[in-house]
N, C-alpha and C positions, 0 to 999 in steps of 0.2 A: 849653367844654362840647360844642360842635359837633364839635370834633376828637375828643373821647373817644367820642362816639356813632358817628362815622364809623369809628373804629378798631374799636369793638366789632362794628359791622356787617360790616366786612371780615373780622374774626376769625371770626365766626359763619359767614360764607359760604365761608371758605377750606376748609371740610371738605365742601362740596357742589360737585361739579364735574360739568358735563354731559359725558357720554361722547360721543366722536366717532363718526359714522357714515361708512361707506366705500362709496359707490355703485359704484366700479369693481371691487369685490371681491365674491366669493361664498364662503359658508361651506359646507363639506361635512363636517359633523360626524356622529359616531355618536350615535344616541339609543336604543341598546340596553341601556345600563347605567343604569337608572333608580334613583336613590338616594333621592329624596324626592317626596312628593305633598302637595298642598294643594287646597282647593276653595272655591268661592264664586261667586255671581253667574252661575250656570249653566255654569261651566267647571271643568275639572280642570287644575291646574298641575303639571307633572312635570319634575323636574330630572334631567338627565343629568350626565356627568362635568364638563363645562365649558360647557354650554348648557342651555336649558330650552324647553319648549313648552306652549302652552295647547291643550287639547282640549275642544271643546264638543259633548257627546254628542247634544244635541237637534238640532244642525245638522250633526253629523258633520264638523266643521271644525277644522283644526289650524293654529296659528300658531307659528313657531319664532323663537327669539331666540338669537343667538350673538355671537361677537366682531365680526362684520360690522355688527351692530346696535348695538354699543357695549359688550357684555359684556366682562369683563376677559380671558377666555380661561383664567383660573386655575381650579383645582379647586373646584367647588361643594361645600360641606359642610352647608348647611342652606337650606331654602326655606319660605316662608310666604306665603299670600295673605290680605290683609286685605279682607274683604268690606265693612266699614264705610268704609274709606278708599280702596277700589279701588286697592290697591297690591300689587304682587308684590315681596317682600323676599327678597333672595338674600344669603346669607352664604358667605364663601369661607375656604379653609384659611389664607390669609395674613392674615385679619382684615378684608379689604375688605368693605364693605356696599354693595350696589347696589339701587336701587329703580326699578321700571318702573311707571309710572302708566297706568291704563287709558285708552285712546283718545289716548295721547301717545306719540310715537315716540322721544323722547329718554330716555336712561337716566341716572339720577343716581348719582354716585359719592360715597361717604362714607368718608374715609380716616383718621378719627380713630384707630381701633385700629391700622391699619397704621403710622401715624406715631409711635406711643408708643415712645419710646426706652428706657423703663424695663422693657419687656417683651421677652423674647427673641423673635426672628423666628419660631422654631418653636413658640411657645406662644400664638399669636394666633388660632388657628382658632376659628371660630364653629360650635358643635356643634348648636345648637337655637335656634329662635325661638318664643317664646310671646307672644301678644297678650292684654293684659288692660287694660280701661279706657283705651284709647287709647295704651298704652305697649307697646312691644316689649321683652321681656326676652331678651337675647342670652346664651345659655350659651356661654362661651368656655373656652379652656384655661387661663385665669388667674382667672376669676371670672364674675360676672354684670354685664352692662352694660345700662343702660336707654336707650331711644331713643324720643323723643316722635314719634308718627306724625302728629300734627296740624301741628306746625311743623317736623318733620323735623330735630330736633336731638338730639344726645347729652345724656344726663343723668348720673346717678350711676353709679359703679362699685363693686360690692360684692366686696371681697377677703375671703373667708370662711374662709381657711385659718388654722391655728394662729397666733395673734398678729397676725392681719390679713395673712397672707402669701397669695401666689397659690395658688389651688387650682383644678384643672380641674373644670368643671361639665359634666356630660353632658346633663342636661335640667332644666327647671323646670316647676312648675305652681302655680296659685293656687287655694286653696279657703278660703272664709270669710275672705278678705282676708289669709290667711297664705300667703307664698310659700315653696315647698319646693324644695330643690335636691338633685338626685341626683348623687352624686360617687363616685369610686373609694374615698374614705375615709369614706363614709357618707352619711346623710341629714341635711340641715340645714334649719332653718326660721327665718323672720323675719317680723315683723308689719309689713305695709305701712302701718299707721296710725302706725308709729314714724317720725318725721321724720329719724332719725339711723341709718338702716340701714347707712350706710357704715362705722359702727363695728362691727367684728367681734364685739364683746362683746354686741351686740344680736341675735346669731344663736345659735340653740340646735342643738347636735348631738344628734339623736334616736337615731341608730344608727350603728355603725361598719362595717357591711357595704358591700361594693361594690354600688352600684345603677346600672343602665344606663339604664333608662327610667322615666318617671313621668308620670301624668296624673290629672285629676280627672273623676270620673264619678258621677252621682247624688248629688252633694254629699259624696263620699268621695274619698280619695286612694288611688290604686293605683300600685304600682311593682313592678319586677322586678329581681332580683339576678343576679349573675354565675353562679349555680348554676341559672339558668333556672327560677326559682320566682316565682310571682305572689303578692303580699301586698296587704292592705288596711290602711290606717293607722287606728287608733282615736285620734281627736283628743282624746278626753277624758283619756286618760292617756299619749298618745304611744307606744303599743305597736303592733307589727306582727302581724297575724293572717294565717296561711297560707291561701291560696285554692286553689292548684293548682301542680303542677310539670309540666314539659314535657320530652320526650325529646330534642328538638333545640334548638339555640340560638335564643333569642328575639331577633328582629331589630328589632321595634318594638312599642310599646304606645300605643294612641291611641283616641280617641272619634270615632265617625263615625256619623251617622244614628241617634243615641240607642242606639248599641251600643258596648260596650267590646271592642276588637279586640286580640287577641294574635297577632302575626305571627311565625311561625317560618320555617325555610328553605323548606318545601314545603306549609305549611298555614296557614289563618287560623282562629283560634278566636274565637267571638263570645259575649258575655255580655249578657243583658238586665239590667234594673234589679234583678231578684231573683237575679242571678248564675246563672241557668240557662244552661248551656253548650250551644253548637252548634258544629259544624265545617262551616261553609258552603263553605269552599274547601279542596280536597284535591288530591292528585296527579292530574294529567291524563295519560292514556295518551300515550306517545311524547313527552312534554315533561318534561324534567328541570328542575323549578322551582327557582329560587334567589332567593327573595323578599327584598326589603328592607323593604317596607311595603305597606299596602293602605288603601283607603277604600271607602265605600259611597255611591253616587250614584244617585238614583232607584231604590232597592232593588236595584241591580246592584253587584257587587263589581268594583273595578278594582285590578289588582295591579301593583306596581312590581318588576320582575324585573331581576337584575343582568346577565343575558345575553339575554333575550328582549324587553326593553323594556316598554312599557305594554300590559297585557293586560286585556281585558274577559272576565270569567269568567261562564260560564252553565252551570247544572246543572238547568235546569227540566225537561229531557227525561229526567232520570235519568242521562244520560251526560254527564260534564263536558266542556265544550269551552272554547276560548279564542280570542278574536279579537285579532289583533295590531294595535295602534293607533299605534305609534311612527312618526314621520316617516321618509320614505325617506332612507337614508344608508348609509355603509359599516359594516363589522363593528366596527371599532375606531377609536380616535383615534390610537393609537401607530403611526404610519406608518413603514415601513422603506424601501420602494421604490415608485416610480411609473413607469408606462410609458403614453405617449399616442400615439394616431394620430387620424385624422379622426373627430371626434365620439365618441371612446371613451377610457376611462382604466382601467388596471388598477392595483390596489393590493395589495401584499403586506406582511405583518407579521412575518415571521421576522427574527431578529436575530443578528448576531455583533458582538462588542465591538471596541474599538480594536486588540486583539491578533488579530483575525480568529478569535476563539474563539466557537463557537455555543452552548456550554453555559452555563447550563442550557437544554435544548432546549424549544422551544414548538411547539404544534400549533394553528394559528390560522385556517386557511382563507385565502381571498382575496376581494377585492371587485372588481366590474366595473361601471363607469358607462358607459351608452350613452345618448346624448342627455341626458335629465334623469333617467333611471331607474337605480337601483342594483340589482344582483343580488349577493347575498352567497352565495358557494359555501363550504359548510362543509368542514372538513378530512375529515370522514367520506366526503364525495363525491370526495375527492382521494386515496383510498387511505391516508388518515391520514398523509400526507406531512408531515414536520416542517420547521421553519425554512425557510419559503418566502421567498426573498430577492430575486427579480428576475423580470421578465416581458419577453419579446420578442414583439412582435406581428408575425405573418407579413405582409410587405409585399405579397405576392401573394394572400393570403387573410386578410382582416381578421377573420374569425371564428375563426382559429386562433392560439393563443398557446402559447409555450414558457415554462414556469415553472421557475425554478431552485430546487432545495432544497439547503441547505448541510449536508445530512446524508443525504437520501434520493434523490439523483439528479436527473434531468431529466424533468419532466412535460409531456406534450403534451395540450392541451385544445382541443377544437373545439366551437363552439356551446355554450360553458360546461359541457361534459361531458368528463370525463377519457377520453382515447383510450388512452394507455399511459403507463407510468412506466419510464424507462430507468435502469438501475443496473448495477453490476458483475455482478449475477446474470443479466442478459439482454442485455448489450451490451459494447462496448469501454470503457465508463466504468471507472475504477479506484477502488477503495476505499482509504482511508488505511491503509497497512500491509497491504493485501490484505483488509481487513475488509469483508465484504459489507454490513454495516449502517452504514457510514460513507462515504457517497459525496458529497463536498462540491463541489457545482456552485454557484459564486458568482454568475455572470451569463453572459449570452449576447448575441450581436450578429449581425445579418444584414449581410453585405457587399453591395455594389451588384449583384452578379450572383446574389444569392439564397441564398448558402451561409450556414449557421448555424455560427458558432464559439462555443465556450463554455469557461470555465475549469473545471479539475478539480484542486482544491487538494490540496497535500501528497501528490503522486503523482510517479511517474517521468516522466510526460508531462502537464504542467499545462494544455496547450492541446489541445482536441479539436475535431473537425468532424463535424457530422451530415450524412451524405450523402443524396442524394435518395431512395435506396432504404431509408432508415431505419437504416442501420448507422452506427456511430461509428468515425471514422478518427482515428488518433493523429498529431499533428504533432510532428516531431522538432526539438527546440530544443537538442540536446546540444552544438551548437557554441558556445553562449553561456552555458550553465549546466552545472555539474558535479555539483551535489548538490540536485536538484529537490525531494526530500522534506524538505528543511530549511526550506522557506519556504511561506507561505500565499499564495493568489492569489484574486482575486474580480472586480474591475471589468475591463471589456473594452470596446474601441472599435475602429472601423474608419474608413478614409478613403475618398476618392472613387475611389482606385485599387484598393480591396479589401485593402489592407494592414491587418493586425490588430495591436492593441496590448493587452498584458495587464499589469494592475497587480498588484504583489505586496507582501508584507511579509516580509523586508526586502531583497529582491533587486532592487529598482528596477522598471523597466518592461521587459518582454520584447516583442519585435516579430517579426512574421512576414510575409514577402511571398510570397503563393501563386504569383504568376506566375513567380518564379524559384526557389521553394522555399528562400528565404534567410532566416536568422534574424538578429536584431540585439538589442541591449540598451542601456538607458540606466541607468547606475549611477555612483555618486559617484567611483569610482576611474578612470573614463574621462575623458580630457582634454576639456574643453569643457562638462562637466556640472557645473553649480553648484547642487547640491541643498542644502537647509537642513542645517545641522550637527545631528546627533542622536546618541544613544548607539549605535544600530545602524549598520551600514554604509550604510544608506539609510533615509529616512523611509518610513512606510507610505504606499502609493499608494491614496488613497481615491476618486479621481475621475479620469476621462479623457474628453476630448472633442476631436474634430478639427473645426476651424471651416471656413468656406467658402473660406478662403484656404489651406487645407491645413496649418494650424499646429496642433501638438499641445499642448493645454492640460492640465497635470498638477496635480491637487489632492493635496497631501500632508498628513500629520498636522501639519506645521509650516510651511505656507506654499504659495504658488502659484508654479508654474514654467511656462515656455512653451518649446517646441522649434519654432523657425521653419523648420527644414529636416528633417523626419522622414525624408524619402527617403534622406538620407545614411546612415541606419542600415544600408541594404542595399547600400551601395557601399564606403565607407571611413569609419572612425571619425575620421579626421583633421579633418573639417569639422563635427563635431557641436557644436551650440550649444544648451544648455539653461540658461536664465537667468531671473531674476525680472523682473517689469515694474517699471521705475523711473518714478515720476511726480514732478512738481514741484508742491509745495503752493503756495498763494497767497502764503505768506511767502518763497517762493524756495528752500525746503529740499527736497532730493531725498529721497524716501521710497519704500521698497519696497511695492508694492501687496499688501495683505493680509499684512503682515509677521507671521510666526509664527502666523498663524491656522490653526486646524484646518479644512481644507477638506473638505466632505462630498459635494459634487456640483457638476458643471459642465454646463450645457446651452447650446447655441447657438441663437439665434432666427433668424427670417427675414431680419433686417437685419445678421446676423453679430455682434450684441451677445452678450455672455456673461452668463449668469445663474449666479452662484456662491453656493452655500450654505456656511454655516459652522456650527461646533458651538456657538457661543455669541454670535455677533454678527449673526444674521439673514441676510438674502439681499442680495447686491449685483448690480446690473445695470451692467456696464461696456461701454464702446464697443468697436468691433471690434478695435482695437489695445490696449485696456486702459488707455489714457491718461486717459480720462474716466470718473468714476463717475457714471452717469446717475441711479441710484436706490440708496438703501440702505433696506430695509424691516426694521423691528424691531417688537417689541411696543409700543414707545413711539409709533410714528407710523403704525401699520397694524394690521389685525386679525389679524396673526400671533399664534397662541396661545402660541408659544414662540420663543425665539431660536435654538433647536437645530434647524437645518434638516437633515432626514434625506434628502430626495430632491426633485428638480425634474423636471417633464415639461412639454412645450409641445405643444399642439395647433396645428400650423402652419396649419390651415385657417381658424382664427378668432383666433389670437393669444392664446388663453387659456393663462396660465402657472399650472400646478398646483404648489403648494408643500406638501410634506409635512413635518410636524414631529413631535416626540415627544408633542405635546398635541393634534394634530388637523390636518386638511387644509383649506386655503383655496386660492382661485384669484384671479388678477389679470388683468383684461382689458388686455393690453398693446397691442392693436390692430395688432401687428406680425405679418404673416402670411408664410408661405412664398411664394416666387416661383412663378408658374405657367409652364408651358412655352410657352403662347401667350396671346393676348389675347381668346380666345373667351368667357371667363367674366367679363369686366369688369363690375363693379357700381358704382353711385354711390348712396350713401344717407346720410341720409334724403333723400327726393326726393318731393314738394317740401319745401323748408325753410320751415317755418311761423313766424309772428311770435314765438311763445313759445319757440322752440327756441334754446338758448344754446350748444349743443355744436359739435362740428366735423363737417364732411362727410368721409366716408371714400370713397376710391376704391380698390377691391381687385380681385383677379384679375389683377394686373399681372405682367409678366415682370421678371426682374432687370435693373436699370438702365434700365427704361422711362422715357421722358421724358413728363411730364404737364404740359400747358399748359391754363390756364383763361382764356377770354376772354369778354367780353360779346358780344352779338349783332352788334355792329358791328366786332368784331375787336380791341378794346383788351385787351391782356394784363393780367390782374390776379393771376396766380399761375403759378409754374413750379417744378417740382422733379423730380429724378431719383429713381426708386424704389429704395430699399434693402430688398429683400425683395419681398413681393407686394402692398403697400398703401402709400398716402400719405394724409395728413389735411390738410384745408384749413379754416382758421378763418373762412372767408367774408369775409376782409378783402382789400383791394387791397395786396398785399405788406406786410401787417402794419400799414398806416397807418390805415385806416378801413374800416368795414363797407361792403361793396358795396350798391348800391341794389337794389330789387326788379327782377326781370326774368328773362329766360332767359339762361343761360350755357352755353357750349360747353366740353366737356372733351375735349381733343385729345391722344391718346395715341399715342406712337411707340415701337416696340420698339427694343432696343439695336442690332439689325441695320439700323435705319432703313428697313426694308422693310415690316414689319407695322404697321398702323395701326388705330386704333379711335376713333370719335367718339361721345360721349354728351352728352345735354342734362340740365341741372338747372334747376329753377325755384326762385327765391328770392322769398319774400313777406315784406316787412317790416311 
């Protein structure tokens, strides 16, 4: 009997998993598309695409929850706050249920629906959550699922389709102990006093009209249909009585503060108990509302907008106004490209597909993070430029950025304000086929001497240079390409000598050496080039990076390649060597690193490690020569909201690695910084090291290959390391054996030239 009880306990607990938190990570999610609202215990709960936040109006205080806190990172489809149980209940498109308990940091996962093998993966979405008598009724794409909020266990599932089949339920409500389900096939009802509601025969179909929303108000059932009409149900004879119709789509129907609210795209209609109608929320000047839902809190309307976030609406003065309440964050979660420099990050959202095709075109603006503050620059402030795909930050003027548009040319922005937009109409940029409206600039790069080169796709001259006087100079690559309008180009990189490398599809990599005005090319037909075998002549070149050893790393649609001698491109092709990285697994089997993986981005950190993004396997951190995989982060072991990595950027001043995905932006504190030119800015922290501190001590501001020795006050050596990049970390142990004792320790630093030195002190208190 004890074995049976233990088994049952394990079975019950298997569906409740504590979500992991990630202290080394930060989430940078957008909170501007608010899909759901709930309220209770003095706070408003607002769900964004894959995150949510609590807003306490009386305190004007906001708390965010995202994948770094343990949320799944998947798309949220329903949210509800239980005031009685002090729980926030989140439903997801994949059927996952997560619960956040007030005053508890851990998030609970419930995977019962996700794990149901009898239900198709695309039919598990949780559409709505209704709380009644301690039970949450989950409206899903296959039926209604009950969840006990007291013991947090799943209960019955009601399959109410014909013959007990699966039927998508949009919403439910309970009135007089009758549960009503609004579906696309009509209105269904079941008596909660019936202990056998799992039998579809105990459900009554009242009407066959498509109903989107349903709620109970003043002891009556109200619902809306697909024709944007509001009805009230007469429970005596199960007939529907027309109340009103609306000119725009009804987004939500709910009860809040003893009012029945009908939410349309740009208005909220309010009904009292006698069905007297008011329109308390209406169009606000200069704001194009796109509402999803609304609630009333302390006699104030709060609006969930799909583009503007959470709004507090006020019309007391007779002139409607709105206060923006969403947490600071970027415009969107669907990141395409990142660019970072000291304490700043640029994000673009324009896209082209794996064929380098930008259609259908989008107009999405850009985001700029400075320190901890986001500024979102709307497309209307950027000349409505479309498909913004890349940003280069001017190394000599960090307030100036060059933003590439894969349809509308090159934008120059200074102090977050558009200065000019270059295109075929006003510069040497070429349009596709001479089309003034199709100026495809994929990316740009600053060479060490400050010149800006950029790609100009599907033109006679795919590589251009912006001169100091603002004119565009054409780079002649005719010696290595014969039909430049037959291929697309986008990504671009430079090396320490100022040589430029341009990625294409499917012409391989084009190269240019400004010092000799010489062109080169990496292509499959050239001896020594071992590109992955694909249908085209060459794979698509999705990523390029030159490391600190002047090796060219090439990310393709079908794998990773490295050119160890890129300078040979400008002398003779006889010595070209482009090959995969071969690593030996623990079992002794040789394997190609990232074999046939679609590489999306490559970035080099201060220690010459490579951060490599993939289209479906997350992000890899590999050693300087690629022989060791230092980390692989995926949705399974990190707060990444997707395994589809679109872009990577590193702030070398602090080691923050920004990772863009199709579902959001996160960052990881790698603690690997760029090397300094001298030792004048060396820091040691934390200092002092207090008894409750369990982390590592960081020494940063170092020069490349600086030697760091740590001794006690009498000169006994306890640590030594050469810096790879601009920082090292010490675990406060004596060569990894045991923690050192309390006392003062000397940090002795010698530059690689063995001339420059620096001494710091650190106090350790045990």
